[in-house]
DSSP file (Angstrom, degrees, kcal/mol; ACC not computed):
  #  RESIDUE AA STRUCTURE BP1 BP2  ACC     N-H-->O    O-->H-N    N-H-->O    O-->H-N    TCO  KAPPA ALPHA  PHI   PSI    X-CA   Y-CA   Z-CA
    1    1 A M              0   0    0      0, 0.0     2,-0.5     0, 0.0     0, 0.0   0.000 360.0 360.0 360.0 140.2   65.9  -19.6   92.7
    2    2 A R        -     0   0    0      1,-0.0     2,-0.2     0, 0.0     0, 0.0  -0.796 360.0-130.5 -95.6 132.1   63.4  -21.1   90.3
    3    3 A D        -     0   0    0     -2,-0.5     2,-0.1     1,-0.1     3,-0.0  -0.564  22.2-117.2 -78.9 142.9   62.3  -24.6   90.8
    4    4 A K        -     0   0    0     -2,-0.2     2,-0.4     1,-0.1    -1,-0.1  -0.429  32.3-103.1 -75.2 151.0   62.4  -26.9   87.9
    5    5 A L        -     0   0    0     -2,-0.1     2,-0.3     1,-0.1    -1,-0.1  -0.608  38.3-119.7 -70.6 131.2   59.2  -28.5   86.7
    6    6 A K        -     0   0    0     -2,-0.4     2,-0.3     1,-0.0    -1,-0.1  -0.485  25.2-146.6 -70.3 135.7   58.8  -32.0   87.8
    7    7 A T        -     0   0    0     -2,-0.3     3,-0.1     1,-0.1    -1,-0.0  -0.652  25.3 -95.5-101.5 159.9   58.5  -34.6   85.1
    8    8 A L        -     0   0    0     -2,-0.3     2,-0.1     1,-0.1    -1,-0.1  -0.336  43.9-107.4 -64.5 147.3   56.5  -37.8   85.2
    9    9 A P    >>  -     0   0    0      0, 0.0     3,-2.1     0, 0.0     4,-0.8  -0.521  33.2-109.6 -70.9 150.9   58.5  -40.9   86.2
   10   10 A S  T 34 S+     0   0    0      1,-0.3     3,-0.4     2,-0.2    -2,-0.1   0.751 115.7  63.8 -61.6 -22.6   59.1  -43.2   83.3
   11   11 A S  T 34 S+     0   0    0      1,-0.2    -1,-0.3     3,-0.0    -3,-0.0   0.703 103.4  47.2 -74.4 -16.3   56.7  -45.7   84.7
   12   12 A Y  T <4 S+     0   0    0     -3,-2.1    -1,-0.2     2,-0.1    -2,-0.2   0.519  92.5  97.1 -98.2  -7.7   53.8  -43.3   84.4
   13   13 A R  S  < S-     0   0    0     -4,-0.8     2,-0.3    -3,-0.4    -3,-0.0  -0.376  82.7-105.4 -72.6 159.0   54.5  -42.2   80.8
   14   14 A E        -     0   0    0     -2,-0.1     2,-0.2     1,-0.1    -1,-0.1  -0.624  39.5-115.0 -82.0 146.7   52.7  -43.8   77.9
   15   15 A K        -     0   0    0     -2,-0.3     2,-0.3     1,-0.0    -1,-0.1  -0.459  29.3-148.2 -72.7 152.1   54.8  -46.2   75.9
   16   16 A K        -     0   0    0     90,-0.2     2,-0.3    59,-0.2    59,-0.2  -0.886  10.8-161.3-122.7 154.5   55.8  -45.5   72.4
   17   17 A R  E     -A   74   0A   0     57,-2.5    57,-2.8    -2,-0.3     2,-0.6  -0.990  12.3-145.6-134.4 142.9   56.4  -47.4   69.2
   18   18 A Y  E     -AB  73 105A   0     87,-2.6    87,-2.6    -2,-0.3     2,-0.5  -0.940  12.6-162.1-110.7 122.5   58.3  -46.2   66.2
   19   19 A V  E     -AB  72 104A   0     53,-3.2    53,-2.5    -2,-0.6     2,-0.5  -0.901   7.2-149.4-109.6 128.0   57.0  -47.6   62.9
   20   20 A V  E     -AB  71 103A   0     83,-2.6    82,-3.3    -2,-0.5    83,-1.2  -0.827  16.8-173.2 -98.2 120.6   59.4  -47.3   59.9
   21   21 A F  E     -AB  70 101A   0     49,-2.9    49,-2.3    -2,-0.5     2,-0.4  -0.833  13.4-150.1-118.1 152.5   57.9  -46.9   56.4
   22   22 A E  E     -AB  69 100A   0     78,-2.7    78,-3.1    -2,-0.3     2,-0.6  -0.963  11.3-142.1-119.7 140.6   59.2  -46.9   52.9
   23   23 A I  E     - B   0  99A   0     45,-3.0     2,-0.8    -2,-0.4    76,-0.2  -0.868  11.0-162.9-101.6 120.5   57.8  -45.0   50.0
   24   24 A I  E     + B   0  98A   0     74,-3.5    74,-1.7    -2,-0.6     2,-0.3  -0.894  35.8 132.3-105.1 111.2   57.9  -46.9   46.7
   25   25 A S  E     - B   0  97A   0     -2,-0.8    72,-0.1    72,-0.2     4,-0.1  -0.977  62.4-125.6-156.5 162.1   57.4  -44.4   43.9
   26   26 A D  S    S+     0   0    0     70,-0.5     2,-0.3    -2,-0.3    -1,-0.1   0.765  97.8  46.4 -82.7 -26.0   59.0  -43.4   40.5
   27   27 A K  S    S-     0   0    0     69,-0.3     2,-0.0    -3,-0.1    68,-0.0  -0.832  96.7 -95.7-120.2 159.4   59.3  -39.7   41.6
   28   28 A K        -     0   0    0     -2,-0.3     2,-0.5     1,-0.1    -2,-0.1  -0.341  32.9-138.9 -69.4 145.3   60.6  -38.2   44.9
   29   29 A I        -     0   0    0     36,-0.2     2,-0.1    -6,-0.1    39,-0.1  -0.947  13.5-134.0-109.4 125.2   58.0  -37.3   47.5
   30   30 A E     >  -     0   0    0     -2,-0.5     4,-1.9     1,-0.1     3,-0.2  -0.474  19.1-122.4 -72.3 149.9   58.6  -34.0   49.3
   31   31 A F  H  > S+     0   0    0      1,-0.2     4,-2.3     2,-0.2     5,-0.2   0.888 110.9  52.3 -67.4 -37.9   58.1  -34.3   53.1
   32   32 A E  H  > S+     0   0    0      1,-0.2     4,-1.8     2,-0.2    -1,-0.2   0.815 108.9  50.5 -67.3 -27.6   55.4  -31.7   53.3
   33   33 A E  H  > S+     0   0    0     -3,-0.2     4,-2.0     2,-0.2    -1,-0.2   0.860 110.2  51.6 -75.2 -33.9   53.4  -33.5   50.6
   34   34 A L  H  X S+     0   0    0     -4,-1.9     4,-3.0     2,-0.2     5,-0.2   0.944 110.2  47.7 -62.5 -46.3   53.8  -36.8   52.7
   35   35 A I  H  X S+     0   0    0     -4,-2.3     4,-2.4     1,-0.2     5,-0.2   0.934 111.3  48.7 -61.8 -46.7   52.5  -35.2   55.8
   36   36 A K  H  X S+     0   0    0     -4,-1.8     4,-2.0     1,-0.2    -1,-0.2   0.892 115.6  45.6 -62.8 -41.8   49.5  -33.6   54.3
   37   37 A S  H  X S+     0   0    0     -4,-2.0     4,-2.6     2,-0.2     5,-0.2   0.942 112.8  49.4 -63.3 -49.1   48.6  -37.0   52.5
   38   38 A V  H  X S+     0   0    0     -4,-3.0     4,-2.3     1,-0.2     5,-0.2   0.907 113.3  45.8 -60.6 -45.6   49.1  -39.1   55.6
   39   39 A F  H  X S+     0   0    0     -4,-2.4     4,-2.2    -5,-0.2     5,-0.2   0.921 114.6  47.2 -64.0 -46.2   47.0  -36.8   57.8
   40   40 A N  H  X S+     0   0    0     -4,-2.0     4,-2.1    -5,-0.2    -2,-0.2   0.932 115.0  46.1 -66.2 -41.7   44.1  -36.6   55.3
   41   41 A N  H  X S+     0   0    0     -4,-2.6     4,-1.5     2,-0.2    -1,-0.2   0.878 114.2  47.3 -66.6 -38.3   44.1  -40.3   54.6
   42   42 A T  H  X>S+     0   0    0     -4,-2.3     4,-2.6    -5,-0.2     5,-0.6   0.820 111.0  50.0 -79.1 -26.5   44.2  -41.2   58.2
   43   43 A I  H  X5S+     0   0    0     -4,-2.2     4,-1.4    -5,-0.2    -2,-0.2   0.897 110.6  51.7 -70.6 -37.7   41.5  -38.7   59.2
   44   44 A N  H  <5S+     0   0    0     -4,-2.1    -2,-0.2    -5,-0.2    -1,-0.2   0.842 115.9  43.5 -62.4 -36.0   39.3  -40.2   56.3
   45   45 A L  H  <5S+     0   0    0     -4,-1.5    -2,-0.2    -5,-0.2    -1,-0.2   0.937 135.3   6.2 -85.7 -47.3   39.9  -43.7   57.8
   46   46 A I  H  X5S-     0   0    0     -4,-2.6     4,-0.6     1,-0.2    -3,-0.2   0.461  99.6-120.8-121.0  -4.2   39.5  -43.3   61.5
   47   47 A G  H  X< -     0   0    0     -4,-1.4     4,-2.5    -5,-0.6     3,-0.3   0.007  37.6 -69.6  85.0 167.2   38.3  -39.7   62.1
   48   48 A I  H  > S+     0   0    0      1,-0.2     4,-2.5     2,-0.2     5,-0.2   0.917 133.1  50.9 -64.4 -39.5   39.8  -36.8   64.0
   49   49 A L  H  > S+     0   0    0      1,-0.2     4,-1.5     2,-0.2    -1,-0.2   0.837 109.1  50.9 -65.1 -27.9   39.1  -38.4   67.3
   50   50 A G  H  X S+     0   0    0     -4,-0.6     4,-2.6    -3,-0.3     5,-0.2   0.901 110.4  49.7 -71.0 -47.7   40.8  -41.6   66.2
   51   51 A V  H  X>S+     0   0    0     -4,-2.5     4,-1.3     1,-0.2     5,-0.6   0.934 111.4  49.3 -60.4 -44.7   43.8  -39.6   65.1
   52   52 A A  H  <5S+     0   0    0     -4,-2.5    -1,-0.2     1,-0.2    -2,-0.2   0.893 111.9  49.0 -62.2 -38.5   43.9  -37.8   68.5
   53   53 A K  H  <5S+     0   0    0     -4,-1.5    -2,-0.2     1,-0.2    -1,-0.2   0.896 106.7  54.4 -77.1 -39.1   43.7  -41.1   70.4
   54   54 A T  H  <5S-     0   0    0     -4,-2.6    21,-1.2    -5,-0.1    -1,-0.2   0.779  91.2-152.9 -65.5 -24.3   46.5  -42.9   68.4
   55   55 A N  T  <5 +     0   0    0     -4,-1.3     2,-0.2    -5,-0.2    -3,-0.1   0.878  27.0 173.0  56.7  43.2   48.7  -40.0   69.2
   56   56 A F      < -     0   0    0     -5,-0.6     2,-0.3    18,-0.1    18,-0.2  -0.603   8.6-178.9 -89.0 145.3   50.9  -40.5   66.1
   57   57 A R  E     -C   73   0A   0     16,-2.1    16,-3.4    -2,-0.2     2,-0.3  -0.981  27.1-117.8-141.4 149.2   53.5  -38.1   65.2
   58   58 A F  E     -C   72   0A   0     -2,-0.3     2,-1.1    14,-0.2    14,-0.2  -0.665  18.1-140.9 -83.4 144.2   56.1  -37.7   62.3
   59   59 A M    >   -     0   0    0     12,-2.2     3,-1.4    -2,-0.3    12,-0.5  -0.848  22.4-175.3-105.4  93.8   59.6  -37.9   63.3
   60   60 A S  G >  S+     0   0    0     -2,-1.1     3,-0.9     1,-0.3    -1,-0.2   0.722  78.0  58.5 -72.5 -21.3   60.8  -35.1   60.9
   61   61 A D  G 3  S+     0   0    0      1,-0.2    -1,-0.3    -3,-0.1    -2,-0.0   0.521 102.6  57.4 -78.7  -8.2   64.5  -35.6   61.8
   62   62 A L  G <  S+     0   0    0     -3,-1.4     2,-0.6     9,-0.2    -1,-0.2   0.207  75.0 117.2-111.4  14.6   64.2  -39.2   60.7
   63   63 A Y    <   -     0   0    0     -3,-0.9     2,-0.8     7,-0.1     7,-0.2  -0.754  48.3-160.9 -92.3 129.4   63.0  -38.6   57.1
   64   64 A N  B  >> -D   69   0A   0      5,-3.3     4,-2.1    -2,-0.6     5,-1.1  -0.811   6.4-172.5-107.7  96.5   65.5  -39.9   54.6
   65   65 A E  T  45S+     0   0    0     -2,-0.8   -36,-0.2     1,-0.2    -1,-0.2   0.785  82.0  53.2 -67.5 -22.6   64.7  -38.2   51.2
   66   66 A K  T  45S+     0   0    0      1,-0.2    -1,-0.2     3,-0.1    -2,-0.0   0.940 120.7  30.0 -69.3 -47.2   67.1  -40.3   49.2
   67   67 A K  T  45S-     0   0    0      2,-0.1   -44,-0.3    -3,-0.1    -2,-0.2   0.502 103.7-128.6 -89.0  -8.5   65.9  -43.6   50.4
   68   68 A Q  T  <5 +     0   0    0     -4,-2.1   -45,-3.0     1,-0.2     2,-0.4   0.943  57.7 146.9  57.2  49.5   62.2  -42.3   50.8
   69   69 A I  E   < +AD  22  64A   0     -5,-1.1    -5,-3.3   -47,-0.2     2,-0.3  -0.973  20.7 173.6-118.4 135.9   62.1  -43.7   54.4
   70   70 A F  E     -A   21   0A   0    -49,-2.3   -49,-2.9    -2,-0.4     2,-0.4  -0.912  19.5-137.8-137.8 162.7   60.2  -42.1   57.1
   71   71 A V  E     -A   20   0A   0    -12,-0.5   -12,-2.2    -2,-0.3     2,-0.4  -0.974   9.2-165.3-128.9 139.9   59.2  -42.9   60.8
   72   72 A L  E     -AC  19  58A   0    -53,-2.5   -53,-3.2    -2,-0.4     2,-0.4  -0.939  12.4-143.7-116.7 141.1   56.0  -42.4   62.7
   73   73 A R  E     +AC  18  57A   0    -16,-3.4   -16,-2.1    -2,-0.4     2,-0.3  -0.883  34.6 149.4-101.7 135.8   55.6  -42.6   66.5
   74   74 A C  E     -A   17   0A   0    -57,-2.8   -57,-2.5    -2,-0.4   -19,-0.2  -0.918  48.5 -78.0-150.5 176.0   52.4  -44.1   67.9
   75   75 A L    >   -     0   0    0    -21,-1.2     3,-1.7    -2,-0.3   -59,-0.2  -0.607  43.4-116.3 -76.4 142.5   51.0  -46.0   70.8
   76   76 A P  G >  S+     0   0    0      0, 0.0     3,-1.3     0, 0.0     4,-0.3   0.864 113.2  53.9 -50.4 -42.9   51.6  -49.7   70.9
   77   77 A K  G 3  S+     0   0    0      1,-0.2     3,-0.2     2,-0.1     4,-0.1   0.690 107.5  50.6 -67.5 -15.8   48.0  -50.6   70.6
   78   78 A D  G <> S+     0   0    0     -3,-1.7     4,-2.1   -24,-0.2    -1,-0.2   0.146  76.5 103.5-110.4  18.6   47.5  -48.5   67.5
   79   79 A V  H <> S+     0   0    0     -3,-1.3     4,-2.6     1,-0.2     5,-0.2   0.955  84.1  46.0 -64.6 -48.3   50.5  -49.8   65.4
   80   80 A E  H  > S+     0   0    0     -4,-0.3     4,-2.2     1,-0.2    -1,-0.2   0.795 109.8  53.6 -67.2 -25.1   48.4  -52.0   63.2
   81   81 A L  H  > S+     0   0    0      2,-0.2     4,-2.4     1,-0.2    -1,-0.2   0.899 111.1  47.0 -72.2 -41.1   45.8  -49.2   62.7
   82   82 A I  H  X S+     0   0    0     -4,-2.1     4,-2.3     2,-0.2     5,-0.2   0.896 110.8  52.3 -63.9 -39.9   48.6  -46.9   61.5
   83   83 A R  H  X S+     0   0    0     -4,-2.6     4,-2.3     1,-0.2    -2,-0.2   0.917 109.1  49.4 -66.2 -38.1   50.0  -49.5   59.3
   84   84 A L  H  X S+     0   0    0     -4,-2.2     4,-1.2     2,-0.2    -2,-0.2   0.948 110.4  51.7 -61.2 -46.9   46.6  -50.1   57.7
   85   85 A S  H  < S+     0   0    0     -4,-2.4     3,-0.3     1,-0.2     4,-0.3   0.890 110.5  46.7 -57.8 -42.5   46.3  -46.4   57.2
   86   86 A M  H >< S+     0   0    0     -4,-2.3     3,-1.2     1,-0.2    13,-0.4   0.883 109.2  55.6 -69.2 -37.2   49.7  -46.1   55.5
   87   87 A A  H 3< S+     0   0    0     -4,-2.3    -1,-0.2     1,-0.2    -2,-0.2   0.742 100.7  59.5 -70.3 -20.3   48.9  -49.2   53.2
   88   88 A L  T 3< S+     0   0    0     -4,-1.2     2,-0.5    -3,-0.3    -1,-0.2   0.478  79.5 102.3 -87.4  -6.7   45.8  -47.6   51.9
   89   89 A I    <   +     0   0    0     -3,-1.2    10,-0.6    -4,-0.3     3,-0.1  -0.714  35.1 159.3 -79.0 121.2   47.7  -44.6   50.5
   90   90 A T        +     0   0    0     -2,-0.5     7,-1.9     1,-0.3     2,-0.3   0.417  59.9  36.5-120.7  -5.1   47.9  -45.1   46.8
   91   91 A E  B     -E   96   0B   0      5,-0.2     2,-0.5   -54,-0.0    -1,-0.3  -0.961  51.4-172.9-153.6 128.9   48.6  -41.5   45.6
   92   92 A I  S    S-     0   0    0      3,-2.5     3,-0.4    -2,-0.3   -58,-0.1  -0.930  81.8 -23.4-125.2 109.2   50.4  -38.4   46.9
   93   93 A N  S    S-     0   0    0     -2,-0.5    -1,-0.1     1,-0.2     3,-0.1   0.899 127.2 -49.6  58.6  45.0   50.0  -35.2   45.0
   94   94 A K  S    S+     0   0    0      1,-0.2     2,-0.5    -3,-0.0    -1,-0.2   0.751 114.4 119.9  66.8  24.1   49.0  -37.0   41.8
   95   95 A K        -     0   0    0     -3,-0.4    -3,-2.5   -68,-0.0     2,-0.3  -0.981  67.5-122.8-113.5 129.3   52.0  -39.4   42.1
   96   96 A N  B     +E   91   0B   0     -2,-0.5   -70,-0.5    -5,-0.2   -69,-0.3  -0.548  43.4 167.4 -66.0 130.6   51.4  -43.0   42.3
   97   97 A V  E     -B   25   0A   0     -7,-1.9     2,-0.4    -2,-0.3   -72,-0.2  -0.927  30.3-154.8-140.9 161.2   52.9  -44.5   45.5
   98   98 A C  E     -B   24   0A   0    -74,-1.7   -74,-3.5    -2,-0.3     2,-0.6  -0.988  15.0-151.8-136.5 135.4   53.0  -47.5   47.7
   99   99 A I  E     -B   23   0A   0    -10,-0.6     2,-0.5   -13,-0.4   -76,-0.2  -0.902  14.0-167.0-109.4 120.2   53.9  -47.2   51.2
  100  100 A R  E     -B   22   0A   0    -78,-3.1   -78,-2.7    -2,-0.6     2,-0.5  -0.887  19.3-126.4-114.0 131.4   55.4  -50.3   52.8
  101  101 A S  E     -B   21   0A   0     -2,-0.5   -80,-0.2   -80,-0.2     3,-0.1  -0.586  21.0-177.6 -76.2 122.8   56.0  -51.0   56.5
  102  102 A L  E     -     0   0A   0    -82,-3.3     2,-0.3    -2,-0.5   -81,-0.2   0.809  55.2 -65.2 -88.5 -33.4   59.6  -52.0   57.2
  103  103 A G  E     -B   20   0A   0    -83,-1.2   -83,-2.6     2,-0.0     2,-0.4  -0.941  39.0-100.0 163.1 173.7   59.2  -52.6   61.0
  104  104 A V  E     +B   19   0A   0     -2,-0.3     2,-0.3   -85,-0.2   -85,-0.2  -0.991  31.2 176.0-132.4 136.0   58.5  -51.5   64.3
  105  105 A T  E     -B   18   0A   0    -87,-2.6   -87,-2.6    -2,-0.4     3,-0.1  -0.767  33.7-132.4-128.5 169.3   60.8  -50.7   67.2
  106  106 A G  S    S+     0   0    0     -2,-0.3     2,-0.3   -89,-0.2   -90,-0.2   0.640  88.0  41.1 -96.2 -15.8   60.7  -49.3   70.7
  107  107 A T  S  > S-     0   0    0    -89,-0.1     4,-1.7     1,-0.1    -1,-0.1  -0.939  71.8-128.7-136.0 154.8   63.4  -46.7   70.4
  108  108 A I  H  > S+     0   0    0     -2,-0.3     4,-2.3     1,-0.2     5,-0.2   0.872 108.6  59.3 -66.6 -38.6   64.6  -44.2   67.9
  109  109 A K  H  > S+     0   0    0      1,-0.2     4,-1.9     2,-0.2    -1,-0.2   0.860 107.3  43.7 -64.5 -40.4   68.1  -45.6   68.1
  110  110 A S  H  > S+     0   0    0      2,-0.2     4,-2.6     1,-0.2     5,-0.3   0.816 109.7  59.0 -74.6 -29.0   67.1  -49.2   67.0
  111  111 A A  H  X>S+     0   0    0     -4,-1.7     4,-1.8     2,-0.2     5,-0.8   0.923 109.6  41.8 -58.4 -44.3   65.0  -47.7   64.3
  112  112 A R  I  X>S+     0   0    0     -4,-2.3     6,-1.3     3,-0.2     4,-0.9   0.918 118.0  47.4 -68.8 -42.2   68.0  -45.9   62.8
  113  113 A R  I  <5S+     0   0    0     -4,-1.9     4,-0.2    -5,-0.2    -2,-0.2   0.913 119.4  35.5 -71.0 -42.0   70.2  -48.9   63.3
  114  114 A K  I  <5S+     0   0    0     -4,-2.6    -1,-0.2    -5,-0.1    -2,-0.2   0.869 133.9  14.0 -75.5 -38.7   67.9  -51.5   61.8
  115  115 A Y  I  <5S+     0   0    0     -4,-1.8    -3,-0.2    -5,-0.3    -2,-0.1   0.630 125.9  44.7-122.2 -19.5   66.1  -49.8   59.0
  116  116 A M  I  <<S-     0   0    0     -4,-0.9    -3,-0.2    -5,-0.8    -4,-0.1   0.577  83.6-138.6-103.7 -10.0   67.9  -46.6   58.2
  117  117 A D      <       0   0    0     -5,-0.9    -4,-0.2    -4,-0.2    -5,-0.1   0.906 360.0 360.0  49.1  49.0   71.6  -47.7   58.2
  118  118 A I              0   0    0     -6,-1.3    -5,-0.2     0, 0.0    -1,-0.1   0.400 360.0 360.0-105.2 360.0   72.6  -44.5   60.0
């Protein structure tokens, strides 16, 4: 019989924050374009090591293409850095955009309930 791998207790895991953003643009932005632009801009701002330390991830299942709302997960101490990085994005694939932060939550459930109306 195979033993299951032991997982870390929740008290030892790093805490996460979910930051909800809205894209304001005349044209629809594809998810792949968004990912590429966000990573390039964030790397230009804080560097590769900074991106690795912030541990930010896209929540691909929480991208709402109709409302142009997406969610990023990061560490609590880096929320303001991620917000700054998103605020500095003015163009995605030659389309003028403005990315606005809607809010920060501690769980995916509350991010859906408060900001995405799901």
